[in-house]
N, C-alpha and C positions, 0 to 999 in steps of 0.2 A: 515395065515400070508401074508401080502402084499409084493409083489415083488417090487424091485426098479423101474421097468418100470411102474407098477401101480401107484406108488407114484409120478413119474414124470408126468404121464397123469393127475392125480388128481390136481397137482400143476397148470398145464396149463388150466384146467377147471375152477379152483377157481380164478386164476390170469391170465386172458387172455393176450396174447402177444400184445404189442403195437408197432407199426412201429417206427423205429428210426426217430427222427426229429432233424435236425440241424438248429441252428439260424444263422442269418446273422452276428452277432457279433463274434460268434465262428469261422465262415468261414473266416472273415477278419483277425482275429488273426492268424489263420493258414497260410494264405497267407503272412502275415507280417513276420512270423518267418521262413517260408520254401521257399518262392519265391527267387530263386537264382539271378534273375535280380535285386531285391531290395537289397539283401545281397551284390552284387558286387559294389553297390554305395559307400560303406565305403572304399573299396580299391581304387576306382577312386578318392575319396576325399583325401585319404592319399597320393596318387601319386602327386596330385596337391599341397598339402601342402609341400611335400618334394621339389618340383620344386620352391616353393616360397621363400625358405630359401637360405641364402648365397649370395655372389656376383658372377656374371657370368663372371669370368676372364678366359682367355685362360690359359691352363696349361703351366708351364715353360718348356723350352727345355734344356736338359742336353746332352752334347756330349763329346766324346773323340776322339782325332785325333793323328795319329802316323806320325812322320816326320823322314826321314833318310837323312843323308849326310855323308861326309867323316869322320866327328867326331863321328858318331855313330847314335843312335836312341834316339829320344826325344818324349815325350807324352804331348799333350796339353789338358787341361780340360776346358770346356766352359759351361756357363750358360746364358740363354737368356729368357727375360720376356717382354710381351707386356702389357702396361697399358694405358687405354683410358685417354686422357687429358680432355675430356668434361664431362658432367653429365650423360653420357651414362650408367654407372654402376648403379647409383641411379634410373634413369628412367627405366632401364630394371628390376630392383628389384621391383619397384612400379608396373610395368606392370604385373609381375608374382604374386604379392600379390593380385592385382585386379582380375586376372584370377582364383586364388584360391577361393576368395570370390564368384565369378561367378559360379564356379563349385559346391560349397556348395549349392547355391540356385537352380541350375539346377538339382542336384541330389535329393534334397528335393522335388522339383516339380515332378520329374520322379517317385519317390516312392509314392507320394500322388496320382498321375495319375494312377499308377498301382493298388493301393488299391481301388480307386473309380471305376476303370474298373472291379475289382473283385466284388465290391458292386452291380454295375448295372447287371453284369452277374448273380449274385445270385437272384436279384429281377426279372430279366427276366425269370429265371428258375422257380421261385415261381409263377409268373404270368401264365406261360403256364401249370404249375402243377395244379393250381386252374382252369384254363380254361378247361383242359381235364376232370376235375371232373364234372364241370357243363355241359359240352358238353355230357358226358355220362348220366348225369341226364336228360338232354333234350331228348336224344335218348330213354332212358328207358321210360320216361313219354309219348313220342309220340307213342311208341309201344302199351302202354295201351290205349292211346287216339285213335289209329287206330282201336283197337278192338271195341271201342264204335262206331266209325264211320261205321265200317262194319255192325254192328247190325242195324244202321239207314238206311244203304243202302238197306237192305232187305225190309224196309217199305217205303222208300223214294228214288226213282230212281234219283232225282236231287242231292243227296248227293254222288253219285258215283264218280264224278270228285274230290270232296273234299277228299274222302278216298284215291284215287290214288295219289293226291298231297302229302298227309301225308306220304304215303309209299315211294314215291320218295324222300321226304325230309329226311326220316330215312336213306336211302342209302347214301345221301350226308353227313349226320352226321357221318356215319360209316367211310367214307373216311377222313373226317376232324379229327376224333379221331386218325386215322393212321398217318396223317400228323403231328399233334401236338406231337404224341409219337416220331416221327422221330426227330422233333425239340428238344424235351427234351433230347434225346440221344446225339445230337450234343452239346447242352448247358452243359450237364453233362461232356462231354469230355473237354469243355472249362474250367469248374470249376477245373477239375483235372490238367489241364495244368497250371492254375494260382497258385494253391497251391503245384505244383510239387509232387503230390501224386496220383499214378495210381489207388490206392484202394479207393479213396475218394468217398463217396456216400452221397448226401445231405438228403436222405430219404424223409420224408414229411417236406419240408422246412418251417421254421417258420419266419414270418416277423412281427415285432412289429409295433405299430402305427407310422405314419409318423412323422419324427422329424421336429422341428422348425429350420429355417435357423439360423446357428450359428452367433455369433458376428463378425462384419466386422473389418478387420485390417486397419491401416492408409492408406496403399497403396496396390494395388493388386499385387499378386505374379508376374504376367506377366510384369507389370510396373517396379517392383523391379529388375527383371532379365534384362530387357532392359536397366535400369539405370546402372547396373553393366557392361553390354556389352559396354555401352558408355564410362565408366571409363577406361575399357581395351583399347578401340579404342583411347582415348585421350593419354593414356600412350604410346601406340605403335607409335603414331604420334610424341611424344617427343623423342622417341628412333630414329625414322627415321630422325628427324631434326638434331640430334647430329651426324648422320653418315657423315655429311659434314666435321666435324672437325677431325683432325689427331689423331693417336694413338702414344704413346711414346714407344720406344723400348730401353731396357737396355741389354747390353751384356758384360759379364766379362770372360776373358780368361787368363789362367795361364799355363806356361810350367813347367814341373817337374824339368828341369835343363836348364839353359840358353845356347843358341847356338850362335855361332859367328855371329854378325850382326843382332841379333834379341833380342827384349826385352822379359823378362820372364813373364811380366804381361801386360794385355791389357784391357782397359775399353772403351766401345763405347756407346754413346747415340744418338738415331736417331728418326725420325718421318716418318710415311707413309704420302702419299699425296692423300687422297681419292678424293679431288676436281680436281685432274688431269684428272680423268675419271668421270667428273661431271654427265654424263647421268645416271649412275647407282644409286647414292644417290638421284638424282632428281626423278627417276622412283619410288624408294622406298617411297619417301616423297609424291608423287602424289597418290600412292596407299593407303598410310596411311590416307591422307586427305579424299579420297573418302570413305574409310571405316568409318571414323569418322562422315562424313555427313550422311551416311546411318544409322549408329547406332543412331545418334541424331534424324533422321526422324522416325525411328522405336520406339524410346522412346516417342516422342511427340504423335505419332499415338496411341500407347498403352494407354497413359493417357486418350485420348478422347474415345477410344473404351471401355476401362474399365469402365468409368463412364456410358456410354450408356448401356453396358452389365449389370452393377449393377442395373440400374433402370428397365431394361427389365426383368431380372430374378426375381427381387423382386415383380414386378407387376404380373408376370405369377404365381409365387408361391402362392401369396395371392388368386388369382382367383381359382387355383386348390384346395387349402385348403378349400375354401368355397364350391366348388363343391363336394368335398369328404364329408364334413360335412353335406351338404344337402342330399346327397345320403344315408349316414349312418343313419341320424337322422329323415329324413322325407320320402324320396321316397321309399327306400327299406322296412322299416317297414310298410308303407302303402300297398305296393305290397304283403308283407307277409300276412297281414290281408285279402286282397282281395283273396289270394289263399285259406285261410281257409273258406271264404264265398263261394268260387267257388266249394268247395267239396260238398256243399249242393245243387248245381244247377243240375237240371235234364239234362242229355245229350242224350235225346231221339229224338231230332230234330236238324236241322242245326243251329238254333239260340243258343241252349245250347252248341253245340259243338264249334261253333266259339267264343262264349264268354269265355268258358273255356280255349281254346287255346290262345286267346288274352291275358288273364290275366297271364297265365303262361309265355308266350313269353315276356311280358312286364317285368316280374320279372327277367327273365334270362338276358334280355337286360340291365337292371339296374345294375346287378352284373358284366356284361361284361364291362360296362362303368366305374365302380368303379376300375376294374383292370387296364384298360388303363389309367385312370386319375392318379392312384397311380404310374404307370410306368413313366408317363410324369413328375410327381412331383419329383420322385427319380432322374431323369436325371437333373432337375433343381437344386435339392439339391446338387448333386455331382459337377456340374459345379460351383455353388456358393462356396461350401466348398473348391474346388480345387484352385480357383482364389482369393477369398476374405477372407476366414475364418482365424482367428488367430490360433496360435499353430503350432506344427511340425507334421510330417507325422505319428508319433506314437500316436497322440492325436485325432484321428478321432472319 
């Protein structure tokens, strides 16, 4: 009769364990749902929405006064309210509404930026994970190649330097493997930080084929944000201009019982005189004008820069796409065929050794180029999607 332990061992023999592999889509979804910085944006938007509602009136003042004389004690009840005579209320509400619209755009931009930061962090981890695999492959191959070189050294003293160079290069690769391993640990910590999960492990990261640049929106997000900032600045300027005009004050007062020589009811209407101290509203207005001109300059600048950035990213993406296609469909398959032919080459002399090494190094170099080009393309894809792509942050 088989024991449970024997059955478990048989299971692992028949069905060998495969390393866990996380995909980039799964990781981004995890970041989207668990990243607290992204989650906090909804609270920030709600606060801006609350500030945008209602009129910004000063609270009324209610008071009670006690008065004593020979006739006794009397109480006076007073209510006072300030009301702007100008369009300050409507201008202020418009400013807060524009600020709410701006906050929605900035929060969406922040969330997208954080998600694309997560995307690039995952791609970088994948790149170094692949890099350490082929670096170990080079190291192991060179160890075997060095054994061939040593056998040649016995019969050809001129190959002695070549063998020593190979052994030295193996030591360099050992150090490189350690360096990349350290980088992977740092990048893994970054992935944990982004998804707010200390136990997260990407395993053997999986990256699909490079995506095509998404459809472009009518205006870039940066231009749209700067336009909203300009609207806020214009509204603030309107508020500053209205600060020259006076505010109206109402005051109503009533005694609980009339006293000799005093009316039992009193109503007062008055205005303040902000232009009496004209330097303060003038300073507020000058600051608002300066902010408006700065916002307008940033808006115009973002229009020009966005168009230039669009053309640059589109051109670079096209070039990198073609380079990846050439490497995958032409260069790397040709190098793989050369490797198969190289296995049949005799490695008994310097010529055979050098040919064999060159073919293998060319193959590894092409794989390395593909990783770097893919990383560069992902950076362009992220920048393009962040600034120009249609859709919201949950539609990456």
